PDB file of N, CA, C and O in Angstrom, chain B, residues numbered from 101:
ATOM      1  N   UNK B 101     157.974 114.453 121.727  1.00  0.00           N
ATOM      2  CA  UNK B 101     157.639 113.682 122.900  1.00  0.00           C
ATOM      3  C   UNK B 101     156.468 112.734 122.623  1.00  0.00           C
ATOM      4  O   UNK B 101     156.483 111.585 123.065  1.00  0.00           O
ATOM      5  N   UNK B 102     155.459 113.209 121.897  1.00  0.00           N
ATOM      6  CA  UNK B 102     154.315 112.366 121.576  1.00  0.00           C
ATOM      7  C   UNK B 102     154.724 111.158 120.741  1.00  0.00           C
ATOM      8  O   UNK B 102     154.171 110.069 120.896  1.00  0.00           O
ATOM      9  N   UNK B 103     155.689 111.358 119.861  1.00  0.00           N
ATOM     10  CA  UNK B 103     156.165 110.263 119.023  1.00  0.00           C
ATOM     11  C   UNK B 103     156.825 109.192 119.889  1.00  0.00           C
ATOM     12  O   UNK B 103     156.650 108.002 119.628  1.00  0.00           O
ATOM     13  N   UNK B 104     157.576 109.587 120.910  1.00  0.00           N
ATOM     14  CA  UNK B 104     158.231 108.640 121.802  1.00  0.00           C
ATOM     15  C   UNK B 104     157.194 107.840 122.577  1.00  0.00           C
ATOM     16  O   UNK B 104     157.332 106.626 122.727  1.00  0.00           O
ATOM     17  N   UNK B 105     156.172 108.500 123.063  1.00  0.00           N
ATOM     18  CA  UNK B 105     155.106 107.810 123.800  1.00  0.00           C
ATOM     19  C   UNK B 105     154.398 106.817 122.889  1.00  0.00           C
ATOM     20  O   UNK B 105     154.105 105.695 123.304  1.00  0.00           O
ATOM     21  N   UNK B 106     154.123 107.214 121.662  1.00  0.00           N
ATOM     22  CA  UNK B 106     153.465 106.312 120.714  1.00  0.00           C
ATOM     23  C   UNK B 106     154.337 105.103 120.395  1.00  0.00           C
ATOM     24  O   UNK B 106     153.821 103.996 120.239  1.00  0.00           O
ATOM     25  N   UNK B 107     155.636 105.297 120.297  1.00  0.00           N
ATOM     26  CA  UNK B 107     156.538 104.177 120.041  1.00  0.00           C
ATOM     27  C   UNK B 107     156.530 103.194 121.209  1.00  0.00           C
ATOM     28  O   UNK B 107     156.513 101.981 121.001  1.00  0.00           O
ATOM     29  N   UNK B 108     156.542 103.707 122.419  1.00  0.00           N
ATOM     30  CA  UNK B 108     156.518 102.848 123.606  1.00  0.00           C
ATOM     31  C   UNK B 108     155.208 102.079 123.674  1.00  0.00           C
ATOM     32  O   UNK B 108     155.208 100.874 123.926  1.00  0.00           O
ATOM     33  N   UNK B 109     154.082 102.770 123.450  1.00  0.00           N
ATOM     34  CA  UNK B 109     152.782 102.123 123.518  1.00  0.00           C
ATOM     35  C   UNK B 109     152.585 101.099 122.400  1.00  0.00           C
ATOM     36  O   UNK B 109     151.872 100.113 122.591  1.00  0.00           O
ATOM     37  N   UNK B 110     153.196 101.313 121.251  1.00  0.00           N
ATOM     38  CA  UNK B 110     153.047 100.362 120.150  1.00  0.00           C
ATOM     39  C   UNK B 110     153.772  99.050 120.449  1.00  0.00           C
ATOM     40  O   UNK B 110     153.413  98.015 119.889  1.00  0.00           O
ATOM     41  N   UNK B 111     154.777  99.071 121.313  1.00  0.00           N
ATOM     42  CA  UNK B 111     155.516  97.858 121.676  1.00  0.00           C
ATOM     43  C   UNK B 111     154.918  97.156 122.893  1.00  0.00           C
ATOM     44  O   UNK B 111     155.357  96.063 123.251  1.00  0.00           O
ATOM     45  N   UNK B 112     153.931  97.766 123.526  1.00  0.00           N
ATOM     46  CA  UNK B 112     153.321  97.219 124.734  1.00  0.00           C
ATOM     47  C   UNK B 112     152.365  96.090 124.367  1.00  0.00           C
ATOM     48  O   UNK B 112     151.448  96.286 123.570  1.00  0.00           O
ATOM     49  N   UNK B 113     152.576  94.913 124.942  1.00  0.00           N
ATOM     50  CA  UNK B 113     151.747  93.749 124.673  1.00  0.00           C
ATOM     51  C   UNK B 113     150.926  93.426 125.912  1.00  0.00           C
ATOM     52  O   UNK B 113     151.464  92.926 126.899  1.00  0.00           O
ATOM     53  N   UNK B 114     149.639  93.706 125.869  1.00  0.00           N
ATOM     54  CA  UNK B 114     148.756  93.518 127.021  1.00  0.00           C
ATOM     55  C   UNK B 114     148.613  92.047 127.395  1.00  0.00           C
ATOM     56  O   UNK B 114     148.376  91.732 128.562  1.00  0.00           O
ATOM     57  N   UNK B 115     148.750  91.149 126.440  1.00  0.00           N
ATOM     58  CA  UNK B 115     148.580  89.726 126.741  1.00  0.00           C
ATOM     59  C   UNK B 115     149.688  89.191 127.641  1.00  0.00           C
ATOM     60  O   UNK B 115     149.485  88.192 128.331  1.00  0.00           O
ATOM     61  N   UNK B 116     150.840  89.824 127.651  1.00  0.00           N
ATOM     62  CA  UNK B 116     151.934  89.374 128.505  1.00  0.00           C
ATOM     63  C   UNK B 116     151.635  89.574 129.984  1.00  0.00           C
ATOM     64  O   UNK B 116     152.193  88.873 130.828  1.00  0.00           O
ATOM     65  N   UNK B 117     150.775  90.508 130.303  1.00  0.00           N
ATOM     66  CA  UNK B 117     150.443  90.791 131.702  1.00  0.00           C
ATOM     67  C   UNK B 117     149.742  89.600 132.336  1.00  0.00           C
ATOM     68  O   UNK B 117     149.953  89.313 133.514  1.00  0.00           O
ATOM     69  N   UNK B 118     148.910  88.903 131.567  1.00  0.00           N
ATOM     70  CA  UNK B 118     148.080  87.840 132.115  1.00  0.00           C
ATOM     71  C   UNK B 118     148.756  86.472 132.086  1.00  0.00           C
ATOM     72  O   UNK B 118     148.181  85.507 132.589  1.00  0.00           O
ATOM     73  N   UNK B 119     149.932  86.357 131.527  1.00  0.00           N
ATOM     74  CA  UNK B 119     150.623  85.071 131.473  1.00  0.00           C
ATOM     75  C   UNK B 119     151.347  84.802 132.784  1.00  0.00           C
ATOM     76  O   UNK B 119     151.738  85.726 133.498  1.00  0.00           O
ATOM     77  N   UNK B 120     151.517  83.528 133.085  1.00  0.00           N
ATOM     78  CA  UNK B 120     152.239  83.146 134.304  1.00  0.00           C
ATOM     79  C   UNK B 120     153.629  82.657 133.920  1.00  0.00           C
ATOM     80  O   UNK B 120     153.852  82.165 132.814  1.00  0.00           O
ATOM     81  N   UNK B 121     154.531  82.800 134.832  1.00  0.00           N
ATOM     82  CA  UNK B 121     155.888  82.294 134.638  1.00  0.00           C
ATOM     83  C   UNK B 121     156.249  81.482 135.876  1.00  0.00           C
ATOM     84  O   UNK B 121     156.638  82.034 136.905  1.00  0.00           O
ATOM     85  N   UNK B 122     156.115  80.175 135.759  1.00  0.00           N
ATOM     86  CA  UNK B 122     156.409  79.319 136.894  1.00  0.00           C
ATOM     87  C   UNK B 122     155.386  79.508 137.988  1.00  0.00           C
ATOM     88  O   UNK B 122     154.183  79.513 137.728  1.00  0.00           O
ATOM     89  N   UNK B 123     155.857  79.662 139.212  1.00  0.00           N
ATOM     90  CA  UNK B 123     154.952  79.842 140.346  1.00  0.00           C
ATOM     91  C   UNK B 123     154.580  81.303 140.555  1.00  0.00           C
ATOM     92  O   UNK B 123     153.658  81.606 141.312  1.00  0.00           O
ATOM     93  N   UNK B 124     155.286  82.203 139.896  1.00  0.00           N
ATOM     94  CA  UNK B 124     154.980  83.633 140.024  1.00  0.00           C
ATOM     95  C   UNK B 124     153.740  83.946 139.199  1.00  0.00           C
ATOM     96  O   UNK B 124     153.748  83.807 137.976  1.00  0.00           O
ATOM     97  N   UNK B 125     152.689  84.364 139.863  1.00  0.00           N
ATOM     98  CA  UNK B 125     151.452  84.673 139.154  1.00  0.00           C
ATOM     99  C   UNK B 125     151.427  86.129 138.734  1.00  0.00           C
ATOM    100  O   UNK B 125     151.947  87.006 139.422  1.00  0.00           O
ATOM    101  N   UNK B 126     150.822  86.357 137.608  1.00  0.00           N
ATOM    102  CA  UNK B 126     150.650  87.713 137.100  1.00  0.00           C
ATOM    103  C   UNK B 126     149.232  88.168 137.404  1.00  0.00           C
ATOM    104  O   UNK B 126     148.515  87.530 138.175  1.00  0.00           O
ATOM    105  N   UNK B 127     148.841  89.263 136.800  1.00  0.00           N
ATOM    106  CA  UNK B 127     147.492  89.765 137.001  1.00  0.00           C
ATOM    107  C   UNK B 127     146.480  88.737 136.547  1.00  0.00           C
ATOM    108  O   UNK B 127     146.690  88.046 135.550  1.00  0.00           O
ATOM    109  N   UNK B 128     145.408  88.638 137.259  1.00  0.00           N
ATOM    110  CA  UNK B 128     144.348  87.712 136.908  1.00  0.00           C
ATOM    111  C   UNK B 128     143.298  88.441 136.069  1.00  0.00           C
ATOM    112  O   UNK B 128     142.873  89.546 136.406  1.00  0.00           O
ATOM    113  N   UNK B 129     142.898  87.815 134.998  1.00  0.00           N
ATOM    114  CA  UNK B 129     141.899  88.433 134.119  1.00  0.00           C
ATOM    115  C   UNK B 129     140.568  88.603 134.838  1.00  0.00           C
ATOM    116  O   UNK B 129     139.879  89.603 134.637  1.00  0.00           O
ATOM    117  N   UNK B 130     140.197  87.624 135.686  1.00  0.00           N
ATOM    118  CA  UNK B 130     138.904  87.747 136.351  1.00  0.00           C
ATOM    119  C   UNK B 130     138.891  88.903 137.336  1.00  0.00           C
ATOM    120  O   UNK B 130     137.853  89.537 137.524  1.00  0.00           O
ATOM    121  N   UNK B 131     140.012  89.189 137.964  1.00  0.00           N
ATOM    122  CA  UNK B 131     140.061  90.323 138.889  1.00  0.00           C
ATOM    123  C   UNK B 131     140.101  91.644 138.126  1.00  0.00           C
ATOM    124  O   UNK B 131     139.505  92.630 138.561  1.00  0.00           O
ATOM    125  N   UNK B 132     140.787  91.670 137.011  1.00  0.00           N
ATOM    126  CA  UNK B 132     140.883  92.898 136.225  1.00  0.00           C
ATOM    127  C   UNK B 132     139.546  93.249 135.576  1.00  0.00           C
ATOM    128  O   UNK B 132     139.132  94.409 135.587  1.00  0.00           O
ATOM    129  N   UNK B 133     138.878  92.254 135.014  1.00  0.00           N
ATOM    130  CA  UNK B 133     137.585  92.495 134.379  1.00  0.00           C
ATOM    131  C   UNK B 133     136.553  92.890 135.433  1.00  0.00           C
ATOM    132  O   UNK B 133     135.751  93.799 135.217  1.00  0.00           O
ATOM    133  N   UNK B 134     136.580  92.198 136.577  1.00  0.00           N
ATOM    134  CA  UNK B 134     135.668  92.552 137.666  1.00  0.00           C
ATOM    135  C   UNK B 134     135.893  93.974 138.145  1.00  0.00           C
ATOM    136  O   UNK B 134     134.939  94.702 138.420  1.00  0.00           O
ATOM    137  N   UNK B 135     137.147  94.366 138.243  1.00  0.00           N
ATOM    138  CA  UNK B 135     137.478  95.729 138.650  1.00  0.00           C
ATOM    139  C   UNK B 135     136.992  96.754 137.643  1.00  0.00           C
ATOM    140  O   UNK B 135     136.525  97.830 138.019  1.00  0.00           O
ATOM    141  N   UNK B 136     137.101  96.423 136.364  1.00  0.00           N
ATOM    142  CA  UNK B 136     136.620  97.338 135.327  1.00  0.00           C
ATOM    143  C   UNK B 136     135.099  97.486 135.386  1.00  0.00           C
ATOM    144  O   UNK B 136     134.570  98.583 135.212  1.00  0.00           O
ATOM    145  N   UNK B 137     134.395  96.366 135.635  1.00  0.00           N
ATOM    146  CA  UNK B 137     132.939  96.419 135.724  1.00  0.00           C
ATOM    147  C   UNK B 137     132.507  97.254 136.926  1.00  0.00           C
ATOM    148  O   UNK B 137     131.602  98.082 136.817  1.00  0.00           O
ATOM    149  N   UNK B 138     133.154  97.038 138.073  1.00  0.00           N
ATOM    150  CA  UNK B 138     132.800  97.801 139.274  1.00  0.00           C
ATOM    151  C   UNK B 138     133.134  99.275 139.091  1.00  0.00           C
ATOM    152  O   UNK B 138     132.367 100.137 139.520  1.00  0.00           O
ATOM    153  N   UNK B 139     134.259  99.579 138.466  1.00  0.00           N
ATOM    154  CA  UNK B 139     134.632 100.970 138.207  1.00  0.00           C
ATOM    155  C   UNK B 139     133.588 101.664 137.329  1.00  0.00           C
ATOM    156  O   UNK B 139     133.210 102.808 137.581  1.00  0.00           O
ATOM    157  N   UNK B 140     133.133 100.959 136.300  1.00  0.00           N
ATOM    158  CA  UNK B 140     132.111 101.521 135.431  1.00  0.00           C
ATOM    159  C   UNK B 140     130.813 101.754 136.202  1.00  0.00           C
ATOM    160  O   UNK B 140     130.161 102.784 136.034  1.00  0.00           O
ATOM    161  N   UNK B 141     130.441 100.788 137.050  1.00  0.00           N
ATOM    162  CA  UNK B 141     129.207 100.923 137.819  1.00  0.00           C
ATOM    163  C   UNK B 141     129.296 102.089 138.803  1.00  0.00           C
ATOM    164  O   UNK B 141     128.342 102.854 138.946  1.00  0.00           O
ATOM    165  N   UNK B 142     130.432 102.227 139.479  1.00  0.00           N
ATOM    166  CA  UNK B 142     130.599 103.321 140.447  1.00  0.00           C
ATOM    167  C   UNK B 142     130.570 104.678 139.739  1.00  0.00           C
ATOM    168  O   UNK B 142     129.987 105.637 140.245  1.00  0.00           O
ATOM    169  N   UNK B 143     131.196 104.748 138.578  1.00  0.00           N
ATOM    170  CA  UNK B 143     131.169 105.991 137.799  1.00  0.00           C
ATOM    171  C   UNK B 143     129.738 106.332 137.389  1.00  0.00           C
ATOM    172  O   UNK B 143     129.321 107.489 137.439  1.00  0.00           O
ATOM    173  N   UNK B 144     129.001 105.309 136.987  1.00  0.00           N
ATOM    174  CA  UNK B 144     127.601 105.518 136.607  1.00  0.00           C
ATOM    175  C   UNK B 144     126.759 105.921 137.811  1.00  0.00           C
ATOM    176  O   UNK B 144     125.840 106.729 137.677  1.00  0.00           O
ATOM    177  N   UNK B 145     127.059 105.369 138.990  1.00  0.00           N
ATOM    178  CA  UNK B 145     126.341 105.749 140.207  1.00  0.00           C
ATOM    179  C   UNK B 145     126.577 107.226 140.520  1.00  0.00           C
ATOM    180  O   UNK B 145     125.657 107.934 140.930  1.00  0.00           O
ATOM    181  N   UNK B 146     127.804 107.684 140.326  1.00  0.00           N
ATOM    182  CA  UNK B 146     128.108 109.092 140.592  1.00  0.00           C
ATOM    183  C   UNK B 146     127.361 110.013 139.636  1.00  0.00           C
ATOM    184  O   UNK B 146     126.941 111.104 140.021  1.00  0.00           O
ATOM    185  N   UNK B 147     127.196 109.579 138.397  1.00  0.00           N
ATOM    186  CA  UNK B 147     126.551 110.421 137.399  1.00  0.00           C
ATOM    187  C   UNK B 147     125.028 110.370 137.481  1.00  0.00           C
ATOM    188  O   UNK B 147     124.369 111.407 137.401  1.00  0.00           O
ATOM    189  N   UNK B 148     124.461 109.166 137.640  1.00  0.00           N
ATOM    190  CA  UNK B 148     123.013 109.000 137.540  1.00  0.00           C
ATOM    191  C   UNK B 148     122.341 108.618 138.845  1.00  0.00           C
ATOM    192  O   UNK B 148     121.113 108.590 138.918  1.00  0.00           O
ATOM    193  N   UNK B 149     123.112 108.325 139.865  1.00  0.00           N
ATOM    194  CA  UNK B 149     122.525 107.887 141.120  1.00  0.00           C
ATOM    195  C   UNK B 149     122.413 106.373 141.186  1.00  0.00           C
ATOM    196  O   UNK B 149     122.652 105.669 140.204  1.00  0.00           O
ATOM    197  N   UNK B 150     122.049 105.896 142.348  1.00  0.00           N
ATOM    198  CA  UNK B 150     121.949 104.463 142.598  1.00  0.00           C
ATOM    199  C   UNK B 150     120.687 103.897 141.958  1.00  0.00           C
ATOM    200  O   UNK B 150     119.587 104.408 142.170  1.00  0.00           O
ATOM    201  N   UNK B 151     120.859 102.841 141.178  1.00  0.00           N
ATOM    202  CA  UNK B 151     119.699 102.162 140.598  1.00  0.00           C
ATOM    203  C   UNK B 151     119.967 100.657 140.547  1.00  0.00           C
ATOM    204  O   UNK B 151     121.053 100.200 140.903  1.00  0.00           O
ATOM    205  N   UNK B 152     118.990  99.909 140.110  1.00  0.00           N
ATOM    206  CA  UNK B 152     119.071  98.452 140.115  1.00  0.00           C
ATOM    207  C   UNK B 152     120.190  97.948 139.204  1.00  0.00           C
ATOM    208  O   UNK B 152     120.930  97.040 139.581  1.00  0.00           O
ATOM    209  N   UNK B 153     120.317  98.522 138.027  1.00  0.00           N
ATOM    210  CA  UNK B 153     121.341  98.081 137.084  1.00  0.00           C
ATOM    211  C   UNK B 153     122.739  98.229 137.671  1.00  0.00           C
ATOM    212  O   UNK B 153     123.574  97.340 137.507  1.00  0.00           O
ATOM    213  N   UNK B 154     123.003  99.343 138.354  1.00  0.00           N
ATOM    214  CA  UNK B 154     124.314  99.554 138.952  1.00  0.00           C
ATOM    215  C   UNK B 154     124.597  98.551 140.065  1.00  0.00           C
ATOM    216  O   UNK B 154     125.726  98.082 140.208  1.00  0.00           O
ATOM    217  N   UNK B 155     123.584  98.224 140.844  1.00  0.00           N
ATOM    218  CA  UNK B 155     123.764  97.214 141.896  1.00  0.00           C
ATOM    219  C   UNK B 155     124.056  95.839 141.305  1.00  0.00           C
ATOM    220  O   UNK B 155     124.882  95.092 141.830  1.00  0.00           O
ATOM    221  N   UNK B 156     123.377  95.511 140.216  1.00  0.00           N
ATOM    222  CA  UNK B 156     123.622  94.229 139.546  1.00  0.00           C
ATOM    223  C   UNK B 156     125.043  94.189 138.992  1.00  0.00           C
ATOM    224  O   UNK B 156     125.733  93.179 139.129  1.00  0.00           O
ATOM    225  N   UNK B 157     125.487  95.290 138.363  1.00  0.00           N
ATOM    226  CA  UNK B 157     126.844  95.339 137.823  1.00  0.00           C
ATOM    227  C   UNK B 157     127.893  95.206 138.921  1.00  0.00           C
ATOM    228  O   UNK B 157     128.897  94.520 138.731  1.00  0.00           O
ATOM    229  N   UNK B 158     127.678  95.847 140.063  1.00  0.00           N
ATOM    230  CA  UNK B 158     128.613  95.708 141.184  1.00  0.00           C
ATOM    231  C   UNK B 158     128.651  94.268 141.668  1.00  0.00           C
ATOM    232  O   UNK B 158     129.721  93.741 141.972  1.00  0.00           O
ATOM    233  N   UNK B 159     127.485  93.627 141.741  1.00  0.00           N
ATOM    234  CA  UNK B 159     127.436  92.223 142.154  1.00  0.00           C
ATOM    235  C   UNK B 159     128.170  91.318 141.182  1.00  0.00           C
ATOM    236  O   UNK B 159     128.908  90.425 141.599  1.00  0.00           O
ATOM    237  N   UNK B 160     127.974  91.542 139.890  1.00  0.00           N
ATOM    238  CA  UNK B 160     128.679  90.761 138.873  1.00  0.00           C
ATOM    239  C   UNK B 160     130.183  91.001 138.962  1.00  0.00           C
ATOM    240  O   UNK B 160     130.976  90.081 138.764  1.00  0.00           O
ATOM    241  N   UNK B 161     130.569  92.230 139.259  1.00  0.00           N
ATOM    242  CA  UNK B 161     131.992  92.565 139.328  1.00  0.00           C
ATOM    243  C   UNK B 161     132.701  91.921 140.498  1.00  0.00           C
ATOM    244  O   UNK B 161     133.857  91.518 140.369  1.00  0.00           O
ATOM    245  N   UNK B 162     132.036  91.813 141.640  1.00  0.00           N
ATOM    246  CA  UNK B 162     132.714  91.249 142.813  1.00  0.00           C
ATOM    247  C   UNK B 162     132.496  89.749 142.970  1.00  0.00           C
ATOM    248  O   UNK B 162     133.175  89.117 143.779  1.00  0.00           O
ATOM    249  N   UNK B 163     131.568  89.166 142.218  1.00  0.00           N
ATOM    250  CA  UNK B 163     131.292  87.736 142.315  1.00  0.00           C
ATOM    251  C   UNK B 163     132.529  86.870 142.054  1.00  0.00           C
ATOM    252  O   UNK B 163     132.781  85.949 142.832  1.00  0.00           O
ATOM    253  N   UNK B 164     133.319  87.120 140.991  1.00  0.00           N
ATOM    254  CA  UNK B 164     134.515  86.287 140.795  1.00  0.00           C
ATOM    255  C   UNK B 164     135.514  86.381 141.961  1.00  0.00           C
ATOM    256  O   UNK B 164     136.163  85.393 142.305  1.00  0.00           O
ATOM    257  N   UNK B 165     135.632  87.548 142.553  1.00  0.00           N
ATOM    258  CA  UNK B 165     136.532  87.686 143.710  1.00  0.00           C
ATOM    259  C   UNK B 165     136.040  86.867 144.897  1.00  0.00           C
ATOM    260  O   UNK B 165     136.828  86.213 145.581  1.00  0.00           O
ATOM    261  N   UNK B 166     134.737  86.909 145.135  1.00  0.00           N
ATOM    262  CA  UNK B 166     134.167  86.135 146.240  1.00  0.00           C
ATOM    263  C   UNK B 166     134.333  84.640 145.999  1.00  0.00           C
ATOM    264  O   UNK B 166     134.654  83.894 146.923  1.00  0.00           O
ATOM    265  N   UNK B 167     134.120  84.209 144.790  1.00  0.00           N
ATOM    266  CA  UNK B 167     134.239  82.782 144.475  1.00  0.00           C
ATOM    267  C   UNK B 167     135.689  82.306 144.468  1.00  0.00           C
ATOM    268  O   UNK B 167     135.950  81.119 144.665  1.00  0.00           O
ATOM    269  N   UNK B 168     136.626  83.210 144.245  1.00  0.00           N
ATOM    270  CA  UNK B 168     138.037  82.803 144.202  1.00  0.00           C
ATOM    271  C   UNK B 168     138.550  82.382 145.577  1.00  0.00           C
ATOM    272  O   UNK B 168     139.580  81.715 145.667  1.00  0.00           O
ATOM    273  N   UNK B 169     137.853  82.758 146.643  1.00  0.00           N
ATOM    274  CA  UNK B 169     138.261  82.323 147.978  1.00  0.00           C
ATOM    275  C   UNK B 169     138.047  80.831 148.172  1.00  0.00           C
ATOM    276  O   UNK B 169     138.686  80.221 149.030  1.00  0.00           O
ATOM    277  N   UNK B 170     137.156  80.234 147.386  1.00  0.00           N
ATOM    278  CA  UNK B 170     136.853  78.819 147.526  1.00  0.00           C
ATOM    279  C   UNK B 170     137.704  77.941 146.605  1.00  0.00           C
ATOM    280  O   UNK B 170     137.602  76.716 146.666  1.00  0.00           O
ATOM    281  N   UNK B 171     138.544  78.544 145.752  1.00  0.00           N
ATOM    282  CA  UNK B 171     139.412  77.769 144.880  1.00  0.00           C
ATOM    283  C   UNK B 171     140.567  77.183 145.677  1.00  0.00           C
ATOM    284  O   UNK B 171     141.017  77.760 146.667  1.00  0.00           O
ATOM    285  N   UNK B 172     141.031  76.041 145.231  1.00  0.00           N
ATOM    286  CA  UNK B 172     142.175  75.421 145.913  1.00  0.00           C
ATOM    287  C   UNK B 172     143.440  75.653 145.158  1.00  0.00           C
ATOM    288  O   UNK B 172     144.504  75.203 145.583  1.00  0.00           O
TER     289      UNK B 172
END
C-alpha cells in the first residue's frame, strides 16, 4: 500500500494547481501562502501564547487577501 501511495505522490505536480485554464481560475498562490503563514502563526500562538511576532505574521498573512478586494 505504501508503494502505491508513493507512486501517486511522485506523479503529483504542485505547479499545475496554480495555473489557469481560460476563465476558470485555480488556487491563488497569494491566498495559499497567506493561509500557510496564518496557520503557522496560529499554531505558534497555541504553543507559546500571543506575542508581537505572531500578530505581525497574522497581519502579513491576511494582507494579500485584504488587498485583493481592491483589484479589478
